[in-house]
N, C-alpha and C positions, 0 to 999 in steps of 0.2 A: 400212910396205905393200909384199910383195910383190905384184906381179902382171905382165899381161903385157896389151899396146894392145889388144887386142882384144874378149877376153875378157868374154864379155857383162857378167858376174857381179863381174867389176875395176870399167869400166865402173857399175855400178850405185853400187861401195860409193864409188865416188872422188865421184859423184853428192853420192851420202846427205851423203861428209864434205865436201864445198865447201857444202853446204848449210845445212850448223851451222859454219859461217865461223871451220873450224883451219883452221890449217896439219900436212904429215901429208906425209912423205918415200913418193914411189913411188918401188920401185927395182926397172927392171923385170927380166923374166930371161930375156923370147925371147930367145934366139938368145945366149944368155947360159951353158951349164953351171955356170960356179962360182958364179953367183948363185943358183942355183937349187936346186945345188945346198948353200949356204949357209940357204937356205931348206927345205929338207928339215929337216938338222938340228936349224935353232931348233925349225922347229913340229913332227917329228913329222908331217904330210902330204906328198903330192904337188901337190898340185889348191892353184890360184887360185885369186881373192886368198888373201893367209895377215894375218890382219892382230892389229896391234900398238895398243894404245896403252897411252902409255908402255914399262912395260916389264911389263905386263900382257894373257899374246895371251889374244886375242875369235876367232880361230878365222877360219872367208870368214864372205862376201856373208850368208848364212843365222843364220850367227851375229848380226852389231851388225844386222841390222834385227834380230832378235829383241830386243835389246838397244834397242832405240829405239821398240820396241814396248810392251817391259812399262817403257818411262821411264825406263830404270835409261844409256843411251847419255850422254846431259847427267852426268848425276852422275860419268862415271868418265873422260867429256875434260876438268869440268873436276879433279879427283883430280888429272891429268895435265899441266897446266898450270902 
């Protein structure tokens, strides 16, 4: 997950992933233009967070939360581990 420290959507994404007790890599892009550019190239998006589960680009927090509401997040997490 690419994120910034204080973005409310990043904080929510971290909280949701932590509630699932999954390990994840949090790549901070604040103050790191190279990392932000890497995120933009990989995702085609300019906003944070940008979340991947395995090789699957989920998108942002709203996309992650939608997967959870649809009951699909656990399945995706299981497939990636």
